[in-house]
C-alpha positions as MATLAB code, in Angstrom:
seq = 'MSVLLVLLFLSLATVNINEGCIESERQALLMFKHDVTDGANRLSSWSLHHGHEDCCQWDGVVCDNVTAHVLELHLANPRPLLDDYGSDAENEATERSKLRGKINPSLLNLTQLSYLNLSQNGFGGIPIPDFIGSIESLRHLDLSKAGFGGLVPNQLGNLSSLEYLNLRPDIEDNLYVTGLQWLSGLSLIEHLDLSAVDLAQASNWLQVLNTLPFLKNLYLSGCQLPQVPPPTHLNLSSLAILDLSLNDIENSLGGSIFHGLVNMTSLRHLDLSNNLFNSLIPESLYSLDSLQFLNLGSNKFRGKLSSALGNMTSAIDLDLSDNELEGPIPITMGNLCNLKSIVFSELNLNQDVSTILAVLSGC';
ca = [
      41.770  130.159   41.611;
      44.686  132.934   41.454;
      44.636  133.111   45.054;
      44.589  129.558   45.810;
      47.915  129.373   43.780;
      49.472  132.138   45.795;
      48.663  130.556   48.928;
      50.024  127.122   47.920;
      52.970  128.703   46.438;
      53.820  130.633   50.032;
      52.929  127.367   51.775;
      55.515  125.395   49.514;
      58.000  128.346   50.283;
      58.424  127.860   54.053;
      59.181  124.111   53.436;
      62.350  122.748   52.816;
      61.728  121.000   49.649;
      65.467  119.558   48.960;
      65.449  116.010   49.769;
      67.480  115.748   53.448;
      68.746  118.340   55.398;
      70.707  121.889   54.432;
      73.714  120.893   52.206;
      76.168  123.439   54.104;
      74.929  121.654   57.634;
      75.526  118.499   56.634;
      78.836  119.098   55.447;
      79.597  121.045   58.910;
      78.685  117.860   60.521;
      80.829  115.926   58.399;
      83.908  118.470   59.142;
      82.825  117.773   62.861;
      83.279  114.154   62.214;
      86.611  114.169   60.447;
      88.302  115.980   63.560;
      87.454  113.443   66.196;
      88.416  110.087   66.857;
      85.453  107.744   67.478;
      86.409  104.485   68.711;
      83.170  102.981   69.344;
      82.026  104.029   65.915;
      79.097  106.162   67.317;
      78.550  108.340   64.149;
      79.030  105.551   61.643;
      75.420  106.891   60.567;
      77.093  110.287   59.559;
      77.853  109.329   55.892;
      76.954  110.152   52.329;
      76.457  106.529   51.217;
      73.442  105.412   49.879;
      70.485  106.009   52.364;
      72.236  108.065   54.723;
      72.577  111.223   52.901;
      69.706  113.076   55.183;
      71.662  114.415   58.126;
      68.520  115.157   60.037;
      68.202  111.093   59.963;
      72.067  110.631   61.949;
      72.650  109.906   65.454;
      72.276  112.524   67.672;
      71.239  115.139   65.203;
      67.854  116.708   65.357;
      66.406  119.135   62.824;
      63.415  121.424   62.470;
      60.353  119.691   61.047;
      60.052  122.472   58.365;
      62.942  124.326   58.063;
      65.159  120.970   58.181;
      68.096  123.232   60.005;
      70.251  121.439   62.804;
      68.686  122.275   66.152;
      70.217  119.998   68.381;
      73.282  117.889   68.705;
      73.025  114.928   71.437;
      76.519  113.726   71.521;
      77.007  112.535   75.361;
      78.772  109.538   75.529;
      76.076  107.012   76.102;
      77.818  104.838   78.430;
      77.825  105.484   82.201;
      81.189  106.581   83.806;
      82.091  103.735   85.967;
      83.630  103.727   89.612;
      86.626  101.857   90.543;
      84.313   98.850   91.207;
      83.564   98.486   87.141;
      85.065   95.702   85.397;
      88.110   96.118   82.944;
      85.918   95.426   79.886;
      82.894   97.718   80.902;
      85.570  100.301   81.464;
      87.323   99.943   78.464;
      83.910  100.062   76.426;
      83.379  103.120   78.267;
      86.523  104.695   77.381;
      85.837  103.408   73.745;
      82.731  105.038   73.240;
      84.499  108.341   74.227;
      84.543  111.079   71.307;
      88.121  112.660   71.222;
      90.127  114.617   69.149;
      89.201  118.423   68.730;
      85.915  120.682   67.841;
      85.629  121.496   64.614;
      84.636  125.469   64.307;
      82.271  123.912   61.481;
      79.818  124.035   63.987;
      79.210  127.831   63.581;
      77.759  127.122   60.228;
      74.686  125.348   62.135;
      72.977  128.591   62.096;
      70.190  127.604   64.302;
      71.744  124.878   66.888;
      70.119  125.468   70.287;
      71.174  122.367   71.928;
      74.749  120.879   72.270;
      75.765  117.984   74.803;
      79.450  116.898   74.093;
      79.711  115.428   77.928;
      81.391  112.647   79.005;
      83.405  112.211   76.344;
      87.541  112.459   76.228;
      88.867  115.897   74.692;
      92.482  115.123   76.183;
      92.441  118.631   78.149;
      92.112  120.904   75.639;
      90.695  124.313   76.232;
      86.935  124.849   75.470;
      87.309  126.467   72.031;
      86.557  130.090   71.933;
      84.211  130.021   68.948;
      81.658  128.231   70.936;
      80.613  131.839   72.467;
      79.726  132.816   68.924;
      76.907  129.738   68.653;
      74.271  132.552   69.490;
      71.198  130.699   69.199;
      72.505  127.857   71.860;
      70.110  127.551   74.839;
      71.684  124.546   76.401;
      75.392  123.712   76.632;
      76.323  120.734   78.483;
      80.367  119.866   78.497;
      80.367  118.227   81.858;
      83.064  115.682   82.194;
      83.978  116.258   78.586;
      87.898  116.256   78.954;
      88.006  119.944   78.561;
      90.716  121.613   80.919;
      92.499  125.310   81.025;
      91.014  128.530   81.489;
      87.468  128.976   80.618;
      86.947  131.387   77.679;
      85.123  134.687   78.365;
      83.486  134.158   75.197;
      81.052  132.350   76.557;
      79.559  135.200   77.831;
      78.210  136.395   74.834;
      75.529  133.303   74.825;
      73.075  135.224   75.960;
      70.261  133.017   74.849;
      71.332  130.298   76.949;
      69.303  128.760   79.838;
      71.539  125.805   80.632;
      75.016  125.777   81.078;
      77.196  122.532   82.672;
      81.001  122.818   82.795;
      81.691  120.481   85.934;
      84.842  118.783   84.603;
      86.184  115.652   85.564;
      88.439  115.600   88.608;
      91.910  115.397   86.968;
      91.124  117.701   84.365;
      92.027  121.614   85.652;
      89.238  123.629   84.728;
      89.623  127.186   85.882;
      88.738  130.984   85.841;
      90.271  133.641   86.528;
      86.794  135.950   86.658;
      82.878  135.259   86.357;
      82.205  138.749   85.154;
      81.571  136.689   81.600;
      78.632  135.333   83.400;
      76.614  138.879   83.681;
      76.178  138.194   79.829;
      73.891  135.182   80.772;
      70.851  137.042   81.391;
      68.602  133.909   80.760;
      70.546  131.340   82.527;
      68.222  129.085   84.523;
      70.619  126.024   85.257;
      74.309  126.751   86.110;
      76.909  124.052   87.286;
      80.300  124.908   87.685;
      81.086  122.510   90.403;
      85.071  121.886   90.510;
      85.583  124.314   88.270;
      88.867  125.969   90.151;
      87.112  129.717   90.979;
      89.424  130.749   93.500;
      90.446  133.989   91.306;
      86.897  134.669   91.145;
      86.524  137.220   94.052;
      83.352  138.772   92.177;
      81.966  135.391   92.047;
      78.340  136.243   94.395;
      78.250  140.141   93.037;
      78.246  138.436   89.539;
      75.652  135.770   90.427;
      73.147  138.400   92.107;
      72.556  139.545   88.410;
      71.154  136.763   87.052;
      67.430  136.990   88.104;
      66.133  133.930   86.635;
      68.649  131.559   88.267;
      66.982  128.372   89.597;
      69.788  125.735   90.314;
      72.966  126.458   91.170;
      76.100  123.998   91.862;
      79.269  125.208   93.240;
      80.272  122.599   94.720;
      84.333  122.260   95.154;
      85.378  124.916   93.655;
      87.446  126.622   96.133;
      85.291  129.533   96.104;
      86.756  132.569   97.966;
      85.016  134.033  101.012;
      83.636  137.188   99.957;
      81.454  140.362  101.450;
      77.956  139.655  100.559;
      76.193  142.232   98.748;
      73.812  144.348  100.597;
      70.919  142.569   98.831;
      71.000  139.385   97.495;
      68.294  139.146   94.208;
      68.193  135.437   93.918;
      64.638  134.922   95.027;
      64.016  132.134   92.180;
      66.745  129.946   93.483;
      65.400  126.401   94.063;
      68.710  124.683   94.084;
      72.061  125.899   96.243;
      74.641  123.605   96.676;
      78.036  124.952   97.598;
      79.355  122.102   99.509;
      83.018  120.894   99.918;
      84.610  124.512   99.460;
      86.387  123.873  102.804;
      89.974  125.112  101.912;
      91.724  127.680  103.461;
      90.392  131.182  103.067;
      87.114  129.393  101.077;
      83.757  129.550  102.597;
      83.399  130.528  106.334;
      82.082  132.779  109.002;
      78.378  133.241  108.945;
      75.815  132.412  106.291;
      74.879  134.909  103.932;
      71.783  137.179  105.470;
      70.299  137.255  102.259;
      69.359  133.228  102.363;
      65.813  134.412  103.914;
      64.981  136.041  100.575;
      65.212  132.863   98.851;
      61.594  131.730   99.187;
      61.793  129.394   96.651;
      64.608  127.336   97.933;
      64.131  123.663   98.201;
      67.713  122.329   98.356;
      70.411  123.936  100.478;
      73.963  121.794  100.730;
      76.586  124.004  102.267;
      78.257  120.797  103.687;
      82.398  120.543  104.108;
      82.652  124.543  104.645;
      84.208  126.455  107.327;
      81.140  128.093  108.801;
      81.498  128.564  112.529;
      78.678  130.996  113.523;
      75.313  130.328  114.962;
      72.825  128.885  112.603;
      70.666  131.934  111.494;
      66.961  131.935  112.890;
      65.825  133.411  109.349;
      67.301  129.887  107.976;
      64.494  128.452  109.650;
      61.765  130.621  107.910;
      62.457  128.896  104.534;
      59.292  126.804  104.892;
      59.707  125.141  101.102;
      63.379  123.842  102.179;
      63.238  119.815  101.754;
      66.897  119.090  101.636;
      69.118  121.035  104.162;
      72.680  119.839  104.994;
      75.020  121.588  106.967;
      77.324  118.916  107.900;
      81.080  119.209  108.250;
      81.317  122.696  109.287;
      81.856  124.031  112.940;
      78.506  125.616  113.477;
      78.135  126.293  117.118;
      75.431  127.235  119.909;
      72.105  125.361  120.777;
      69.500  123.937  118.425;
      66.554  126.614  117.881;
      63.056  125.690  118.796;
      62.412  127.644  115.215;
      63.915  124.360  113.779;
      60.221  123.149  113.710;
      59.335  125.809  111.051;
      60.607  123.785  108.497;
      57.667  121.727  107.799;
      58.671  120.423  104.598;
      61.733  119.005  105.698;
      62.585  115.392  104.026;
      66.439  115.095  104.388;
      68.135  116.897  107.174;
      72.099  117.020  108.018;
      73.540  118.807  110.813;
      76.534  116.472  111.584;
      80.299  116.831  112.425;
      79.446  120.673  114.046;
      79.746  122.246  117.637;
      76.051  122.590  118.096;
      74.808  121.444  121.473;
      71.874  121.505  123.878;
      68.661  119.961  123.782;
      66.700  118.670  121.001;
      63.632  120.652  120.544;
      60.383  119.739  121.193;
      59.350  121.431  117.953;
      60.961  118.550  115.858;
      57.669  116.857  116.201;
      56.421  119.271  113.367;
      58.833  117.655  110.969;
      56.525  114.886  109.900;
      57.553  114.861  106.348;
      61.390  113.860  107.559;
      62.718  110.595  105.898;
      66.204  111.022  106.913;
      68.105  112.653  109.691;
      71.429  113.198  110.264;
      72.872  114.323  113.908;
      76.046  112.562  114.710;
      79.144  114.188  116.219;
      76.930  116.860  118.069;
      77.044  117.558  121.597;
      73.228  116.991  122.222;
      72.300  115.863  125.392;
      69.637  113.190  124.141;
      70.576  110.520  121.744;
      68.832  109.000  118.585;
      66.201  107.581  120.330;
      65.072  110.965  122.033;
      64.908  112.168  118.342;
      62.527  109.495  117.535;
      60.379  109.606  120.307;
      59.809  113.699  119.540;
      58.716  112.878  115.915;
      56.446  109.655  116.926;
      53.778  112.118  117.026;
      53.566  112.311  113.097;
];
């Protein structure tokens, strides 16, 4: 009997026997709410009114079922960001539903927080708070299009457990870095999106990325990436998605494609469009037989299309448009039976679209 009583006591000790969530974490969330403007009343459930005391039941909050620690905050704007074709009423509703104001450091009291999504809100160009780099339990951080501007804090490099990081700003928000050495602290990162972040001063960008062995998805579109000499060996064999598009400003990406691409055997999506590459397309690129999406459009690639193009049998979308490629279409394109989209406009080819279709007719 005594053994059973001990086991029962131990099992109860592992359970949060208090009603609702942990008091210190409830107060931390209320302090966060106090410092933001919530025009659409999205956080109305964050209240101490009768029946609402359990913060684990508040909208956007996910807690551990056993310990009641807050694990996740899903605070992205639930309304989609609209383009110029949205009605005035729709645009007004989207703007109203954005959280604004500032981010209270009380989030540091959420000691088990692993997921934080503040995307598509309107924090008015304020810098990303340095203290976020001290939430060491974070594995997922999404601050994309949330209205943050200014210098990206190096403290984010302290998030050694981070697996997902998205800092993509809106076009009007000037988010920039002076270097990327802090990224080397994110040794577990798998998904990294810095698209539209100004990386013009990050002359070490490729060397730093080369230290991230688990990186699978990398988005650096429109970053004003400086052209840098590639390292002697690229250690990015885990990459499945690589987007370096829209870096076509002066002194940005150009010259030759990195030779180390041949080592990226897991690559499924490669977008190098709208850059200043002006070399031959390397034969090694055609050896990436897992590649499904390839966009080399709007560069200055030159020379003839190689018959090795036929090795890319997994290709689904292929865009080589607006380059200085010339000559006949290789007959080996007939091997690309998975193709659903081909864009070969504005090239100096000897044949027209009907020839391409004829080559593929045997599939």
